[in-house]
Structures are given as structure tokens and as C-alpha cells.
C-alpha positions as CSV (number, residue, x, y, z in Angstrom):
1,M,16.0,-37.6,9.9
2,G,12.0,-35.9,10.0
3,T,12.7,-32.7,11.8
4,W,16.0,-30.4,11.7
5,S,17.8,-30.1,14.7
6,I,19.5,-27.0,15.6
7,W,23.0,-28.0,13.8
8,H,21.2,-28.5,10.3
9,W,19.9,-24.8,10.7
10,L,23.3,-23.3,11.9
11,I,24.7,-24.8,8.4
12,V,22.0,-23.4,6.3
13,L,22.4,-20.0,7.8
14,A,25.8,-20.3,7.4
15,I,26.0,-21.0,3.8
16,V,23.0,-18.3,3.0
17,A,25.7,-15.7,4.7
18,L,28.6,-17.1,2.3
19,I,26.0,-16.9,-1.0
20,F,24.8,-13.5,-0.2
21,G,26.9,-12.1,2.2
22,T,26.2,-10.4,6.0
23,K,25.8,-6.7,4.2
24,K,22.8,-7.9,2.0
25,L,21.4,-9.8,4.8
26,R,21.8,-6.8,7.0
27,N,20.1,-4.5,4.3
28,F,17.5,-7.4,3.5
29,G,16.6,-7.1,7.3
30,E,16.1,-3.8,7.6
31,D,14.1,-3.5,4.4
32,I,11.8,-5.9,5.7
33,G,11.5,-4.1,9.2
34,A,10.7,-1.0,7.6
35,A,8.3,-2.2,5.6
36,V,6.3,-4.3,8.4
37,K,6.7,-0.9,10.5
38,S,4.8,1.0,7.6
39,F,2.3,-1.6,7.4
40,R,1.3,-1.2,10.9
41,K,1.5,2.4,10.8
42,G,-1.2,2.3,7.8
43,M,-2.9,-0.2,10.0
44,Q,-3.4,2.1,12.9
45,D,-4.1,5.0,10.6
46,G,-6.8,3.3,8.9
47,N,-8.5,2.2,12.2
48,E,-8.4,5.5,13.4
49,N,-9.9,7.0,10.2
50,A,-12.4,4.1,10.9
51,A,-13.6,5.1,14.2
52,S,-13.7,9.0,13.8
53,P,-17.0,10.4,12.8
54,Q,-17.0,11.8,9.2
55,L,-15.3,15.2,8.3
56,K,-18.0,17.6,8.3
57,A,-18.0,20.0,5.2
58,D,-16.1,23.5,5.4
59,P,-19.3,26.0,5.3
60,T,-16.5,28.7,3.5
61,Q,-15.3,26.6,0.6
62,P,-18.0,25.7,-2.2
63,A,-19.5,22.2,-2.2
64,P,-18.0,20.3,-5.1
65,Q,-20.1,20.1,-8.1
66,A,-21.2,16.8,-10.2
67,P,-19.9,16.2,-13.8
68,N,-22.9,17.1,-15.8
69,D,-23.2,13.9,-18.0
70,N,-26.6,15.2,-19.7
71,K,-24.9,17.6,-22.3
72,P,-27.5,18.3,-24.9
73,E,-26.0,16.9,-28.6
74,S,-25.2,19.3,-30.9
75,N,-26.2,20.6,-33.8
76,S,-24.2,19.4,-36.1
77,T,-25.8,16.3,-37.7
78,N,-27.0,16.7,-41.1
79,S,-30.6,15.7,-41.1
80,A,-31.1,17.0,-44.4
81,P,-29.6,16.5,-47.6
């Protein structure tokens, strides 16, 4: 009894179908299929973006500005009593 025969798997499948119902199992299968499709599409999109050259900046649009972290300190400190 080391390996499971086809009859063991059929009995397990029948018990699972009785517990969850065929409609829930079908919905579960559809959800898994949609997730796999989405994953494959994402992988293909990622590969296409990695293989394509970098997008060039549009000369009609201004370049994005970096935030200025070197702001001068305000003079609101009380240095004199």
C-alpha cells in the first residue's frame, strides 16, 4: 500500500466533490485558470519591457524636477535671550 491507485484517487475526488460541491470546485478551477493567465500575461509584458529600449523623453514635456532637500533653515530660532 505504498502508492495510491486510480481507485484511491477516484474515492478522494468523490469525497471532495461531496464536501465542496461541483459548483464551488468549478469556480475554484476558473479562479486558478484566471490567475495563471494573468501571471503569464504579466511575465510576457515584463519580458517585452525588459527587451525593449528605454523610452526616450518627450522633448515637448518639461523634465521632472527632483525635490529640493537642501532648504535653508528658518530664522525662527531664538539665539538671543
